C-alpha positions in Angstrom: 0.3 0.2 0.4 1.5 3.6 -1.0 2.0 6.2 1.9 -0.1 8.8 2.0 2.2 11.0 3.7 4.5 10.7 0.6 1.7 11.2 -1.6 1.2 14.3 -4.1 -0.6 17.5 -2.9 -2.0 19.8 -5.3 -3.0 23.1 -4.4 -3.8 25.4 -7.2 -1.3 25.2 -10.2 1.6 24.0 -7.2 2.2 20.8 -6.1 3.9 19.7 -2.9 6.0 16.3 -3.5 4.6 15.3 0.1 2.8 16.1 2.4 5.3 17.2 5.3 5.1 20.7 6.1 7.8 22.5 8.4 5.3 24.6 10.2 6.9 28.5 11.0 9.2 28.2 14.1 10.4 31.3 15.0 14.0 31.5 15.7 14.1 35.0 17.3 17.5 35.3 15.6 16.9 38.5 13.4 18.1 42.0 13.3 16.1 44.4 11.7 13.9 42.0 10.4 16.7 40.6 8.3 17.0 36.8 7.8 20.8 35.5 8.3 23.2 32.7 8.1 20.9 30.9 10.6 17.9 31.2 8.9 19.4 29.8 6.0 20.6 26.4 7.9 18.1 26.2 9.8 15.4 26.4 7.2 17.8 24.4 4.9 18.7 21.6 6.7 14.7 20.8 6.7 14.8 21.3 2.9 17.8 18.9 2.8 15.7 16.5 5.2 12.7 16.0 3.0 10.1 18.1 3.8 7.6 19.2 1.2 6.9 22.8 2.4 9.3 24.4 4.3 7.6 28.0 5.9 9.9 30.8 6.9 8.2 31.9 10.6 6.0 34.7 11.2 7.7 37.3 9.0 6.8 41.1 10.5 4.4 42.7 7.5 5.2 46.3 10.3 8.3 47.0 12.3 5.5 47.1 14.9 4.5 43.8 14.4 7.1 42.0 15.5 6.8 40.0 18.8 10.2 40.3 19.6 13.3 42.8 18.3 14.7 40.0 16.9 11.8 38.5 14.2 12.3 38.0 11.1 10.7 40.8 8.7 8.8 41.5 5.5 7.9 45.3 5.8 10.4 46.7 3.9 11.9 45.8 0.3 15.6 45.5 1.8 14.3 42.3 3.3 13.4 40.8 -0.3 17.3 39.5 -1.0 18.1 37.8 1.6 15.1 35.9 1.9 16.1 34.8 -1.6 18.9 33.1 -0.7 16.6 31.0 1.5 14.2 30.4 -0.9 16.9 29.6 -3.9 17.9 27.2 -1.5 15.2 25.3 -0.4 13.8 24.8 -4.3 16.9 23.1 -4.6 16.4 20.8 -2.9 13.3 20.1 -4.7 10.8 21.5 -1.7 8.6 24.0 -1.9 9.5 27.8 -0.1 6.1 29.1 2.1 6.6 32.2 4.5 3.6 33.3 7.0 3.0 37.0 7.6 1.9 38.0 10.8 1.0 41.0 13.2 1.5 40.2 16.8 -0.9 43.3 17.7 -1.3 43.0 21.4 1.5 41.1 22.2 4.3 42.4 20.5 7.8 44.2 21.4 8.5 41.4 24.3 11.6 39.8 25.3 12.7 36.8 23.9 12.0 33.2 25.2 15.4 32.9 26.7 16.1 36.2 28.3 16.2 36.6 32.2 13.1 39.3 31.5 9.7 38.6 30.7 6.8 40.4 29.1 6.9 43.9 27.5 10.4 45.3 26.7 10.5 49.0 27.6 10.9 51.5 25.4 14.4 52.9 26.4 15.5 49.0 26.0 14.4 48.9 22.4 10.2 48.6 23.2 7.7 50.0 21.3 3.9 50.8 21.7 1.6 48.0 21.1 -1.7 48.1 19.3 -4.6 45.4 19.1 -8.7 45.6 18.5 -9.3 47.3 22.0 -7.1 48.6 25.0 -7.1 44.5 26.6 -3.8 43.9 28.0 -2.6 40.2 27.5 -1.7 39.6 31.1 -0.3 41.8 33.6 3.1 41.6 32.1 2.3 43.2 28.7 1.3 46.2 28.1 -1.8 47.7 26.9 -2.5 47.9 23.6 -4.0 51.4 21.8 -6.9 50.3 20.0 -6.7 50.4 16.3 -8.9 53.1 14.1 -11.0 51.9 11.1 -8.5 54.0 8.8 -5.9 52.2 10.6 -7.1 48.9 10.1 -7.3 49.5 6.5 -3.5 50.7 7.0 -3.0 47.1 8.5 -4.4 45.3 5.4 -2.1 47.3 3.0 0.8 46.1 4.8 -0.5 42.6 4.5 -0.5 43.5 1.1 2.5 45.2 0.4 4.2 42.1 2.6 2.4 39.9 0.1 4.4 41.4 -3.1 7.4 41.4 -1.7 7.2 37.6 -0.4 6.6 37.0 -4.4 9.7 38.8 -5.0 11.4 36.7 -2.4 10.5 33.6 -4.5 7.9 32.0 -2.6 5.4 30.1 -3.7 2.9 29.9 -0.7 1.9 32.5 2.0 0.1 32.0 5.3 -1.6 34.5 7.0 -1.1 34.7 11.0 -4.6 34.3 12.5 -4.1 32.6 15.4 -2.3 32.1 18.9 -3.3 35.8 20.3 -1.6 37.6 17.5 -3.2 40.5 15.6 -5.6 39.0 13.3 -6.9 36.7 15.9 -7.5 39.2 18.6 -10.3 40.5 16.7 -11.4 37.1 16.3 -12.0 36.8 19.6 -14.5 38.4 21.8 -11.9 38.1 25.0 -9.7 40.4 23.4 -12.2 42.2 20.8 -14.9 44.3 22.6 -15.3 47.1 20.1 -19.0 48.4 19.4 -18.3 49.8 15.7 -18.3 47.3 12.4 -14.8 45.5 13.3 -16.7 44.0 16.7 -19.6 42.1 18.8 -21.2 40.1 16.3 -19.3 37.2 14.8 -19.6 38.9 11.0 -18.1 41.9 12.5 -15.2 40.3 14.5 -14.0 38.3 11.1 -14.3 41.5 9.2 -10.8 42.2 9.5 -9.4 38.9 8.3 -12.1 38.8 5.5 -10.3 42.0 4.2 -7.4 40.8 4.5 -7.6 38.2 2.6 -9.7 39.3 0.1 -6.7 42.0 -0.5 -4.1 39.4 -0.4 -5.8 37.0 -2.6 -6.0 40.0 -5.2 -2.2 40.5 -5.0 -1.0 36.8 -4.9 -1.2 35.2 -8.5 -4.1 32.9 -8.7 -2.4 30.0 -9.7 -0.3 29.8 -6.4 -1.6 29.2 -3.1 -3.0 31.0 0.2 -2.9 29.6 3.4 -4.2 30.7 6.9 -3.3 29.6 10.2 -6.7 29.7 12.9 -6.5 28.8 16.2 -9.9 26.7 16.6 -10.6 27.4 20.4 -9.1 29.8 22.6 -9.8 26.9 25.6 -11.7 29.4 27.3 -15.4 30.0 27.9 -16.5 33.1 26.4 -14.2 32.9 24.2 -13.6 31.7 20.1 -14.9 28.3 19.9 -14.9 25.5 16.9 -18.1 26.2 15.5 -17.3 29.6 14.7 -13.9 28.0 13.2 -16.3 25.9 10.9 -18.2 29.1 9.8 -15.2 31.3 9.3 -13.6 28.6 7.1 -16.5 28.4 4.8 -15.8 32.1 4.5 -12.1 31.7 4.1 -12.9 29.1 0.8 -15.3 30.8 -0.8 -12.6 33.8 -1.2 -10.0 31.7 -2.6 -7.9 30.4 0.6 -6.8 26.8 -0.2 -5.7 25.6 3.2 -6.2 26.2 6.9 -3.7 25.1 8.9 -5.5 24.5 12.1 -4.2 25.4 15.7 -5.5 26.2 18.8 -4.7 28.2 21.9 -2.7 31.4 22.3 -4.7 34.3 23.1 -6.0 33.3 26.9 -2.6 33.6 29.0 -5.5 31.4 31.8 -6.3 28.8 29.4 -5.6 25.1 30.3 -4.7 23.0 27.4 -5.3 19.4 27.2 -2.3 18.9 25.5 -1.0 15.4 23.9 -0.3 13.5 21.0 -2.7 14.4 18.0 -4.6 16.7 20.7 -5.3 19.4 17.5 -6.1 16.8 14.9 -10.2 17.1 15.3 -10.0 20.6 14.7 -8.7 19.8 11.4 -11.3 16.9 10.9 -13.8 19.4 11.5 -13.0 22.0 9.1 -12.2 19.8 6.3 -15.3 17.4 6.6 -17.7 20.3 7.6 -16.0 23.4 5.9 -15.1 21.8 2.7 -11.5 22.9 2.6 -8.2 21.5 2.8 -6.6 21.5 6.2 -3.8 21.0 7.8 -3.0 19.5 11.3 -0.6 20.5 13.8 0.3 19.8 17.6 2.4 16.7 18.8 2.8 14.7 15.8 5.9 13.0 16.1 5.7 9.6 14.6 5.8 8.1 11.4 2.3 5.7 12.1 0.6 8.6 13.5 1.3 11.3 10.9 0.0 8.7 8.4 -3.0 7.8 10.3 -4.3 11.3 10.0 -4.0 11.8 6.8 -5.0 8.0 5.6 -8.9 8.7 7.9 -8.9 11.8 6.1 -8.5 14.1 9.3 -6.4 16.2 6.8 -4.5 17.0 4.1 -1.3 18.0 5.2 0.9 17.7 8.3 3.1 20.4 10.1 5.8 19.4 12.3 7.5 22.0 14.4 9.0 20.7 17.8 10.1 17.3 15.7 11.9 18.9 13.1 13.7 20.9 15.7 15.0 17.5 17.4 15.3 15.7 13.5 15.4 17.6 11.0 15.6 14.4 8.5 12.4 13.0 9.9 10.8 12.7 6.8 13.4 10.7 5.4 13.0 8.4 8.6 9.6 8.1 8.5 9.7 7.1 4.8 11.9 4.3 5.7 9.4 3.2 8.5 6.6 3.3 5.7 8.7 1.4 3.8 8.4 4.7 0.9 11.6 5.0 -1.6 12.4 8.4 -0.8 16.0 9.9 -2.3 18.2 11.0 0.1 20.6 13.6 -1.1 23.4 12.4 -3.3 25.8 13.8 -0.9 24.4 11.6 2.1 23.3 8.4 0.2 26.2 6.1 0.8 25.9 7.0 4.4 21.9 6.3 4.2 22.1 3.1 2.4 22.1 0.2 5.0 23.9 -1.8 2.1 27.0 0.3 2.1 29.7 -1.9 3.5 31.7 -0.3 6.5 35.0 0.3 4.9 37.6 3.6 4.6 36.4 5.7 1.3 39.7 5.7 -0.8 38.3 8.4 -2.6 37.3 10.9 -0.3 39.5 9.4 3.3 36.3 9.6 4.7 35.3 6.6 7.5 31.9 5.5 6.2 30.9 4.6 9.9 
């Protein structure tokens, strides 16, 4: 029986060689938004390792949209050339390069996870004012955001459009809009963070308006033959917050606007949320989106095993699996998964002698290397 995990996935005019994606994972290693050698090696090694889609971490569409001062950016044209170096290498390995476009909203301007300090970075240390739908801080260690005006919302929609155009020039074939994990687009979706009384708050139709306007504008600017993804948090995991039912309803609207796949995560918008994590704990949300909204979905969340990933796809819970921590632990997870599933996946020619179990342990006279 052929492997579903290693079958191609076609979205519009683009075909991914397999259904394994590198989930966008912030490295907090950029300066002024510029990617560097760390990002090239980090992302490039996952392409070498056999992932079909490699998605660059959340790239801020505005400088003020960074989570930390060390985030990757795509808010100015100068960011294009370094990003193009990465897309070129990813494609040389047979993978597809994607990028996540993001704005951190009220969760912006914070310290990196490994810094001694936590919460908002003070202005005298390089921090900046944050924005959001309402003047509600994420928690006590975060600054209270300034609510966006209607005119400023339109400016932010344009910032996503401009970033998408830069992404295209940088060689990306897939873009994902980040509307999850308590960042700006999701802050407008959830009644926990959005308590506006204008046309962008209150009812479901009003709370989804900012995201729908952004998707409409980006889809118009992004080539019709290339796919557009959206990452959603399916639930806030808090009573009175965003719900899975709303996620399904929103996914139907996004499908009709030309979104090709919903990357289904959860949480991130409530500091007090208690999330029942465990293997595959979010795949049921992806299954609901796929089955009830009739749109392709991506599953995330503690997917670590090849058989587990194969099961998610073969049982119709999702069309794509996105791995994060497991690909940090093992950049070559796809190649090892192929061996587990008895699928013939080509190793890079530079590695194939060591990868083959048939290669005898001997000194290679031509290269002077020990094959052990």
